[in-house]
N, C-alpha and C positions, 0 to 999 in steps of 0.2 A: 202826504203822506206826516201822521204828528211823531217825531220822532221823544219817549217818554227818557229819562235819566239822565247821567253824566258823557254815556256814548263810553268809549266811542261803540262803534253800529256797523257792522259788518254788511254791505251791499253787494251778495255776492262775494268771488270767493279776489274781485281782481280791485274792488273800491270798500272804501273806510271811511264815514261823515267821524269825523272829532272836533267836538265840542269844543271852542277857544274859544270863549263868551271874555270879554272887553268892550271889542268895537261897539257890540252890542250884548244885550243879554243870556241870546239866538243865537250867535254868529259860531257857526261851524262850515272846521276845511273840511275839502274833498283830499283822497290820498289815492292815487290810481295807481294800486300796487307795481302792475306789469314792468311801468316804465321808473319808477320809484318816479311819480310827480307830488306833489301838494299844490294844490289850487287855497290860496288863502283869500281871497277878495280881500277887503280893505282891513283885515284883522294885523297883520304887515307884508311891508313894500321896501323896495327898498332906493333909496335918493341918491343922488348925486353925491350929500351927507354919509352917505351908508343906511344899514339896514334900518327902517323905523316904525313904530305904533300911529304914525301924523295923529298924536296926543291930541289936538285944538280941533280936530275930525272924533272925535268918540267922542259917543253918545252913552254911554253906561262909566264905568270905570278898568281909569286906567292902570291900577294899580290888578286887579285883574289880569288885563290886555297883559302889562307882564306875567303874571305866569303864568298864563297862557301861551306862551311867547315857548317859555321854560319846558310844560309841558312837552310841548311837539319835537324836543329833543329825542324821547325813548318812539317816537316810528321815523321808520327808514323808507327817508329817500334823499335824491338828489337836488334836484330839482324846487325851484316855489316858483312860481309861476303868483303874480299878484288880481288884485281888480285894478291896478294902477299902476306905474311906471317899467322897467328892466324882468327880468326872469334873474332868479339867482340861482346862477349854477356851481355846486360842489361837486370838491374831486372824489372824497368821501366820507364815511357817517360822520369822524375825526376830525373831521375842522366843517358840516355841518355843525356838527357839538361843542369845537370851538367856537365858532364865530356866533353861535344863541345861545350860550353860556356867556359870554365876554355884553354880547348886551344885557342880557337879564344881568349882569351885573353890576353893571352901568345903571341901566333907566333902578333898580335897587333901590342903590346907596344914591341915584336922584331923589326917590321919591319915599326913604327908607322913609321918616316921622308916618307916613298915609301906614303900612306896617306895623305900628306898635302897639 
């Protein structure tokens, strides 16, 4: 199936695909709504030093990948299951939003010259 537009796309009542460009132009995360799990593939992961987008492996745009992390705040999930690294569990939406927004702000500040 070829996805058109910028999504998100619903696959029935249980699954939503979220366009999260950055790692690649067509990166998509899968949100399994019943269990509030976001499968991120290579888009986002947890490392020993914290949340990461693994910039050294970015194939498209670090700027867009950072923006895509912030975009995830609007979705309802308690877990991130990445393609690599350990899973991440948030105690509630507030913690998830705080962690993702702090990550976005940190990366935005690091790469502020590419946002101008």
